[in-house]
BALOBA-1460 file (C-alpha; in Angstrom, 3 decimals):
// residues 190
<rec num="1" residu="m" x="-26.057" y="35.332" z="-22.475"/>
<rec num="2" residu="l" x="-23.700" y="37.693" z="-24.297"/>
<rec num="3" residu="l" x="-21.729" y="38.234" z="-21.095"/>
<rec num="4" residu="r" x="-21.310" y="34.454" z="-20.636"/>
<rec num="5" residu="a" x="-20.043" y="34.102" z="-24.236"/>
<rec num="6" residu="a" x="-17.515" y="36.891" z="-23.664"/>
<rec num="7" residu="a" x="-16.323" y="35.238" z="-20.438"/>
<rec num="8" residu="c" x="-15.909" y="31.895" z="-22.241"/>
<rec num="9" residu="e" x="-13.928" y="33.605" z="-24.998"/>
<rec num="10" residu="q" x="-11.645" y="35.193" z="-22.394"/>
<rec num="11" residu="m" x="-11.178" y="31.813" z="-20.675"/>
<rec num="12" residu="r" x="-10.179" y="30.155" z="-23.948"/>
<rec num="13" residu="g" x="-7.585" y="32.834" z="-24.545"/>
<rec num="14" residu="k" x="-6.112" y="32.383" z="-21.072"/>
<rec num="15" residu="e" x="-5.994" y="28.587" z="-21.014"/>
<rec num="16" residu="d" x="-2.211" y="28.491" z="-20.704"/>
<rec num="17" residu="e" x="-2.306" y="31.180" z="-18.054"/>
<rec num="18" residu="s" x="-4.554" y="29.136" z="-15.740"/>
<rec num="19" residu="l" x="-1.498" y="28.137" z="-13.690"/>
<rec num="20" residu="n" x="0.823" y="30.798" z="-12.351"/>
<rec num="21" residu="r" x="4.574" y="30.434" z="-12.793"/>
<rec num="22" residu="t" x="5.273" y="28.771" z="-9.429"/>
<rec num="23" residu="e" x="2.456" y="26.281" z="-9.959"/>
<rec num="24" residu="k" x="3.851" y="25.432" z="-13.394"/>
<rec num="25" residu="e" x="7.329" y="24.947" z="-11.898"/>
<rec num="26" residu="e" x="5.883" y="22.609" z="-9.256"/>
<rec num="27" residu="v" x="4.041" y="20.603" z="-11.923"/>
<rec num="28" residu="v" x="7.194" y="20.360" z="-14.050"/>
<rec num="29" residu="t" x="9.227" y="19.194" z="-11.031"/>
<rec num="30" residu="r" x="6.685" y="16.480" z="-10.111"/>
<rec num="31" residu="v" x="6.339" y="15.320" z="-13.724"/>
<rec num="32" residu="r" x="10.134" y="15.296" z="-14.209"/>
<rec num="33" residu="e" x="10.469" y="13.037" z="-11.130"/>
<rec num="34" residu="k" x="7.849" y="10.653" z="-12.523"/>
<rec num="35" residu="f" x="9.500" y="10.672" z="-15.953"/>
<rec num="36" residu="a" x="12.886" y="9.905" z="-14.370"/>
<rec num="37" residu="e" x="11.497" y="6.945" z="-12.364"/>
<rec num="38" residu="a" x="9.456" y="5.373" z="-15.169"/>
<rec num="39" residu="k" x="10.814" y="2.326" z="-16.969"/>
<rec num="40" residu="i" x="8.475" y="2.801" z="-19.926"/>
<rec num="41" residu="g" x="6.231" y="5.581" z="-21.165"/>
<rec num="42" residu="v" x="3.597" y="5.168" z="-23.864"/>
<rec num="43" residu="l" x="2.102" y="8.296" z="-25.415"/>
<rec num="44" residu="t" x="-1.471" y="8.096" z="-26.671"/>
<rec num="45" residu="g" x="-3.861" y="10.327" z="-28.555"/>
<rec num="46" residu="y" x="-7.334" y="10.412" z="-27.048"/>
<rec num="47" residu="r" x="-9.189" y="12.903" z="-29.257"/>
<rec num="48" residu="g" x="-12.873" y="11.929" z="-29.414"/>
<rec num="49" residu="m" x="-12.894" y="9.667" z="-26.357"/>
<rec num="50" residu="s" x="-15.702" y="10.203" z="-23.885"/>
<rec num="51" residu="v" x="-15.151" y="10.804" z="-20.181"/>
<rec num="52" residu="a" x="-16.597" y="7.362" z="-19.453"/>
<rec num="53" residu="e" x="-14.147" y="5.721" z="-21.858"/>
<rec num="54" residu="m" x="-11.197" y="7.599" z="-20.320"/>
<rec num="55" residu="t" x="-12.336" y="6.556" z="-16.846"/>
<rec num="56" residu="e" x="-12.607" y="2.919" z="-17.904"/>
<rec num="57" residu="l" x="-9.151" y="3.068" z="-19.526"/>
<rec num="58" residu="r" x="-7.650" y="4.592" z="-16.380"/>
<rec num="59" residu="k" x="-9.198" y="1.778" z="-14.282"/>
<rec num="60" residu="k" x="-7.694" y="-0.878" z="-16.559"/>
<rec num="61" residu="l" x="-4.273" y="0.753" z="-16.368"/>
<rec num="62" residu="r" x="-4.465" y="1.321" z="-12.617"/>
<rec num="63" residu="a" x="-5.258" y="-2.397" z="-12.158"/>
<rec num="64" residu="v" x="-1.782" y="-3.222" z="-13.519"/>
<rec num="65" residu="s" x="-0.034" y="-0.388" z="-11.608"/>
<rec num="66" residu="v" x="0.267" y="1.958" z="-14.576"/>
<rec num="67" residu="e" x="-0.228" y="5.695" z="-14.185"/>
<rec num="68" residu="y" x="-2.121" y="7.451" z="-16.990"/>
<rec num="69" residu="r" x="-1.907" y="11.239" z="-17.103"/>
<rec num="70" residu="v" x="-2.936" y="14.086" z="-19.334"/>
<rec num="71" residu="i" x="-0.244" y="16.750" z="-19.080"/>
<rec num="72" residu="k" x="-0.026" y="20.058" z="-20.906"/>
<rec num="73" residu="n" x="2.293" y="19.531" z="-23.840"/>
<rec num="74" residu="n" x="4.522" y="22.527" z="-23.091"/>
<rec num="75" residu="l" x="5.007" y="21.398" z="-19.498"/>
<rec num="76" residu="a" x="5.634" y="17.792" z="-20.608"/>
<rec num="77" residu="k" x="8.307" y="18.963" z="-23.064"/>
<rec num="78" residu="i" x="10.075" y="20.929" z="-20.341"/>
<rec num="79" residu="a" x="9.747" y="18.090" z="-17.817"/>
<rec num="80" residu="s" x="11.110" y="15.509" z="-20.257"/>
<rec num="81" residu="d" x="14.495" y="17.262" z="-20.552"/>
<rec num="82" residu="g" x="17.215" y="15.041" z="-19.107"/>
<rec num="83" residu="t" x="14.889" y="12.089" z="-18.459"/>
<rec num="84" residu="p" x="14.315" y="8.802" z="-20.296"/>
<rec num="85" residu="m" x="11.131" y="10.392" z="-21.734"/>
<rec num="86" residu="e" x="13.098" y="13.045" z="-23.656"/>
<rec num="87" residu="p" x="12.788" y="11.185" z="-27.005"/>
<rec num="88" residu="l" x="9.000" y="11.785" z="-26.812"/>
<rec num="89" residu="r" x="9.462" y="15.582" z="-26.934"/>
<rec num="90" residu="e" x="8.502" y="15.901" z="-30.597"/>
<rec num="91" residu="h" x="5.355" y="13.814" z="-30.034"/>
<rec num="92" residu="f" x="3.892" y="16.092" z="-27.335"/>
<rec num="93" residu="s" x="1.360" y="17.875" z="-29.536"/>
<rec num="94" residu="g" x="-2.402" y="17.851" z="-29.687"/>
<rec num="95" residu="p" x="-4.475" y="16.053" z="-27.078"/>
<rec num="96" residu="t" x="-2.062" y="13.488" z="-25.622"/>
<rec num="97" residu="a" x="-1.839" y="11.400" z="-22.482"/>
<rec num="98" residu="i" x="1.037" y="9.311" z="-21.217"/>
<rec num="99" residu="a" x="0.998" y="5.906" z="-19.541"/>
<rec num="100" residu="l" x="3.928" y="5.430" z="-17.153"/>
<rec num="101" residu="s" x="5.003" y="2.166" z="-15.585"/>
<rec num="102" residu="y" x="7.604" y="1.983" z="-12.856"/>
<rec num="103" residu="d" x="7.863" y="-1.836" z="-12.650"/>
<rec num="104" residu="d" x="6.546" y="-3.819" z="-15.587"/>
<rec num="105" residu="v" x="7.480" y="-2.647" z="-19.088"/>
<rec num="106" residu="v" x="4.950" y="-4.946" z="-20.755"/>
<rec num="107" residu="a" x="1.837" y="-3.955" z="-18.774"/>
<rec num="108" residu="p" x="1.091" y="-0.528" z="-20.331"/>
<rec num="109" residu="a" x="1.754" y="-1.817" z="-23.837"/>
<rec num="110" residu="k" x="-0.579" y="-4.814" z="-23.291"/>
<rec num="111" residu="v" x="-3.423" y="-2.801" z="-21.794"/>
<rec num="112" residu="l" x="-3.208" y="0.014" z="-24.340"/>
<rec num="113" residu="n" x="-2.913" y="-2.405" z="-27.272"/>
<rec num="114" residu="d" x="-6.088" y="-4.175" z="-26.074"/>
<rec num="115" residu="a" x="-7.807" y="-0.843" z="-25.362"/>
<rec num="116" residu="v" x="-7.190" y="0.386" z="-28.920"/>
<rec num="117" residu="k" x="-9.488" y="-2.438" z="-30.045"/>
<rec num="118" residu="d" x="-12.177" y="-1.414" z="-27.520"/>
<rec num="119" residu="f" x="-11.965" y="2.380" z="-27.936"/>
<rec num="120" residu="k" x="-11.886" y="3.419" z="-31.584"/>
<rec num="121" residu="n" x="-10.673" y="6.962" z="-30.769"/>
<rec num="122" residu="l" x="-7.667" y="5.836" z="-28.720"/>
<rec num="123" residu="e" x="-4.407" y="5.853" z="-30.649"/>
<rec num="124" residu="i" x="-0.916" y="4.741" z="-29.607"/>
<rec num="125" residu="l" x="1.460" y="7.442" z="-30.848"/>
<rec num="126" residu="a" x="4.914" y="6.521" z="-29.556"/>
<rec num="127" residu="g" x="6.748" y="5.350" z="-26.495"/>
<rec num="128" residu="t" x="10.112" y="5.260" z="-24.828"/>
<rec num="129" residu="m" x="11.919" y="2.587" z="-22.874"/>
<rec num="130" residu="d" x="15.355" y="3.111" z="-21.328"/>
<rec num="131" residu="g" x="15.645" y="6.397" z="-23.212"/>
<rec num="132" residu="n" x="15.020" y="4.789" z="-26.616"/>
<rec num="133" residu="l" x="12.161" y="5.978" z="-28.802"/>
<rec num="134" residu="l" x="9.624" y="3.276" z="-29.683"/>
<rec num="135" residu="d" x="7.203" y="3.520" z="-32.566"/>
<rec num="136" residu="k" x="3.694" y="2.063" z="-32.560"/>
<rec num="137" residu="d" x="4.821" y="-1.268" z="-34.085"/>
<rec num="138" residu="e" x="7.490" y="-1.755" z="-31.417"/>
<rec num="139" residu="i" x="4.934" y="-1.096" z="-28.682"/>
<rec num="140" residu="v" x="2.621" y="-3.698" z="-30.234"/>
<rec num="141" residu="r" x="5.546" y="-6.176" z="-30.233"/>
<rec num="142" residu="i" x="6.217" y="-5.422" z="-26.560"/>
<rec num="143" residu="a" x="2.526" y="-6.061" z="-25.872"/>
<rec num="144" residu="s" x="2.925" y="-9.594" z="-27.229"/>
<rec num="145" residu="l" x="5.653" y="-10.404" z="-24.681"/>
<rec num="146" residu="p" x="4.751" y="-12.269" z="-21.489"/>
<rec num="147" residu="s" x="4.199" y="-10.088" z="-18.432"/>
<rec num="148" residu="r" x="6.715" y="-9.832" z="-15.592"/>
<rec num="149" residu="d" x="4.771" y="-12.356" z="-13.487"/>
<rec num="150" residu="e" x="4.570" y="-14.795" z="-16.399"/>
<rec num="151" residu="l" x="8.309" y="-14.454" z="-16.990"/>
<rec num="152" residu="l" x="9.026" y="-15.073" z="-13.308"/>
<rec num="153" residu="s" x="6.899" y="-18.232" z="-13.290"/>
<rec num="154" residu="m" x="8.692" y="-19.470" z="-16.440"/>
<rec num="155" residu="f" x="12.024" y="-18.770" z="-14.772"/>
<rec num="156" residu="l" x="10.989" y="-20.694" z="-11.658"/>
<rec num="157" residu="r" x="9.942" y="-23.675" z="-13.788"/>
<rec num="158" residu="v" x="13.362" y="-23.618" z="-15.456"/>
<rec num="159" residu="l" x="15.039" y="-23.509" z="-12.052"/>
<rec num="160" residu="q" x="12.907" y="-26.395" z="-10.744"/>
<rec num="161" residu="a" x="13.523" y="-28.644" z="-13.767"/>
<rec num="162" residu="p" x="17.035" y="-29.809" z="-12.738"/>
<rec num="163" residu="v" x="15.883" y="-30.474" z="-9.162"/>
<rec num="164" residu="t" x="12.888" y="-32.464" z="-10.406"/>
<rec num="165" residu="g" x="15.101" y="-34.413" z="-12.812"/>
<rec num="166" residu="f" x="17.615" y="-35.137" z="-10.059"/>
<rec num="167" residu="a" x="14.856" y="-36.408" z="-7.759"/>
<rec num="168" residu="t" x="13.575" y="-38.653" z="-10.559"/>
<rec num="169" residu="v" x="17.063" y="-40.073" z="-11.152"/>
<rec num="170" residu="l" x="17.546" y="-40.736" z="-7.430"/>
<rec num="171" residu="s" x="14.200" y="-42.493" z="-7.100"/>
<rec num="172" residu="a" x="14.728" y="-44.694" z="-10.217"/>
<rec num="173" residu="p" x="16.947" y="-47.371" z="-8.524"/>
<rec num="174" residu="l" x="14.447" y="-47.772" z="-5.669"/>
<rec num="175" residu="r" x="11.606" y="-48.056" z="-8.160"/>
<rec num="176" residu="d" x="13.574" y="-50.615" z="-10.185"/>
<rec num="177" residu="l" x="14.457" y="-52.592" z="-7.023"/>
<rec num="178" residu="a" x="10.786" y="-52.664" z="-6.050"/>
<rec num="179" residu="g" x="9.947" y="-53.951" z="-9.536"/>
<rec num="180" residu="v" x="12.582" y="-56.707" z="-9.327"/>
<rec num="181" residu="l" x="11.420" y="-57.777" z="-5.852"/>
<rec num="182" residu="n" x="7.822" y="-57.851" z="-7.035"/>
<rec num="183" residu="a" x="8.836" y="-60.015" z="-10.053"/>
<rec num="184" residu="v" x="10.742" y="-62.427" z="-7.751"/>
<rec num="185" residu="k" x="7.727" y="-62.615" z="-5.418"/>
<rec num="186" residu="e" x="5.390" y="-63.419" z="-8.356"/>
<rec num="187" residu="q" x="7.860" y="-66.021" z="-9.705"/>
<rec num="188" residu="k" x="8.087" y="-67.833" z="-6.351"/>
<rec num="189" residu="a" x="4.319" y="-67.672" z="-5.934"/>
<rec num="190" residu="a" x="3.834" y="-69.434" z="-9.284"/>
């Protein structure tokens, strides 16, 4: 029992040494690539969340093509240099995870904003979009925007409106002619 406690104490002291230098460099390179590709990153605090809650949150984010990762803060700070995620550097402290989206900038904000209501220990800390730092309130505002698919359908409706109006205008004389002919027919029948 005493030996196990000593081993645990040694492990806690060597937490940062669990990866050797080359492994850390590989992690930083992969994370830097992801940070460079991401259109939006939302940093969250997850202290107190259970494994089941984290798994459920990851599923919700994965469903909208958002990657959710826990990365060592020191490695995240190094990886963020020269990327759009660099403004988050000062926020990488304590237990944090980052949601990255490569397509839709609204999706991570929507899912995380809804998840904060479901998981009391989840907290939105900050975010970045196009290299600009976003605070919690700005992320909540982004969450209220329509998603990419909703915006595309609105755009298509706007594009179809002139065509629909033009078709209505073209069909109006024929409709009016049919009405006049029908009135003449009824008048002669009477």
